[in-house]
N, C-alpha and C positions, 0 to 999 in steps of 0.2 A: 103489904104489897098485893097488888091485884094479880090475877092470873095472866094478864097480858104482859106484866113486867116479869113474871116468873120464867117466861120463855127465854129471856136473855141472861138469866143467872145460871149458875152451875146446877142449882136445885131444879130449875125449870128445864134445863137441857137434858137432865136425867129422867125426865118424865117419859114413861114408857110409850105413851101415845105418840109423842114427838119422835122418838127413836124409831118406832115401827114405821112411821110415815117416811122417815129418811132412809131406812134400810130396805123396805119392801115397796118402794115407789114403783108403780107400774105393774105390780103383780096382783092387784085386787080384783074384785068382781067387775064385770062389764059396766062401764059408766061410773064407777066409783073413783073419787079423786082424793088425793092426799095433799096435805099442806107441806110444801118444801120450806117456806118461810111464811110469816104472817102476811096474808093477802095474795100469795102466789099459789095458783093451782096448777097441778101437773095432770093432764088428762091421761087416762089409761087407754092404750092402743091395743087392746086385746084382740079386736077383730082382725088385725093384721097377723097376729100370731096364730090364730085358729084357722082362718081361711086362706092365708097366704096372700100373694099379690095377684089377683085375678083381673086381667084386663080384657076388655071387649074390643075387638077390632071391627071397624065398619068401613064400608066403601061408600063414600058420600061426595057431595059437591062442595068445592071450596071456591068462594066468589072472588073474582078479580075484575079487571076493567075499571071503568070510571063511572061517575054519576050518570044514570039513565042509559048506560051502555054496558050491561052486564056480560061477563065472560066467566065461565065456570071450568075449573080443573076437576077432573074426576080422580079422587085420591083415596088411598088406603091410610087410615089413621086410627089412633086410639080414640075410643068414644069420649074420653074425658077431655080431649084437646079442644081448643076453640075452633070455631068454624073455619077461620082462615089461618089457623096456627100450623104447627109442624105436622108433617105427614111422613109415612113410611115409604110410599111409592106413588108415583103419578101414573095413572093408567090411561088417561086420555083427556079430552076436553069437550065442552059443549058451548057453542056460541049461538044463543037464541035469536040474536038480531042480525045474523049473517044472511045475506041474500044468497039464494041457491046457485045463482050463476057465477058470482064473483068469488065466494069463499066457501070452504067446507064448514058446515055447521056442527058436525059431530064426528069424533073419532074416538074409538074405544077398543082396547086390546082385550078381546073376549077370552083368549087363552089365559091371560093373567087374572082376569076376573074369576074364571073357573078355578084357577089355582088357589086364590084367596078364599073363595067360598068352600073349597075342599078342606082348607085349613081351619075353618070355623068362622070366617068373617061374615057379617050380616050386610046385606045390601039395603041402602035407604030406599024408600018407595020411588023417589025420582030417578035414582040410578037403575033400579029394576025396570022402570018404564023405558029408559034410554037403552038399556041392554037388549030388551025385547025388540026395540026399533032397529037396532044394529043387526040383530039376528035375522030380521025379515028383509033387510035391504039387499043382500046378495041374491035371494030368491026372486025378488021383484025385478032385478036388473038383468 
C-alpha cells in the first residue's frame, strides 16, 4: 500500500501527523496550514487572535446619480466597505453639477464631522477639502 492509501485505513488514521493536524488545526505558527483531508487546506487565522478586530472608520464620498451626472453622499463607513456599499451615517451631500442659483451644491454637518474625527475617523482628501470650503462659507456670507 502507498502512503496515500494508508490515510484511509485504521493504521493510516492513527498516524500521529494526521491526528495532530485534526486536533490542533488553527493553532499553528502564522501562515502554517494543516491538512484536514487530502487536498483540503485550512488556513490559520492567527492575526485575528493576536490583534483582534481593528477597523478603520473613514469619512468619504459615496457616488450616486446617473451616467455623466454625478452626485455624492458624504458618509461615515468602514474602510473595507465598497465605495457605494453600506455606511454608518450620512453626513451630507455634494452635487458638483448643480447650478448655484437653482440648487444647493454642498451640505455638510460639521458638528457630526468633528464628532467622528474625535472618535478616530480619518477624512478622505476630497472630504477634507469640502469641509474646509463649508467652514469658510459662513465667514464670506
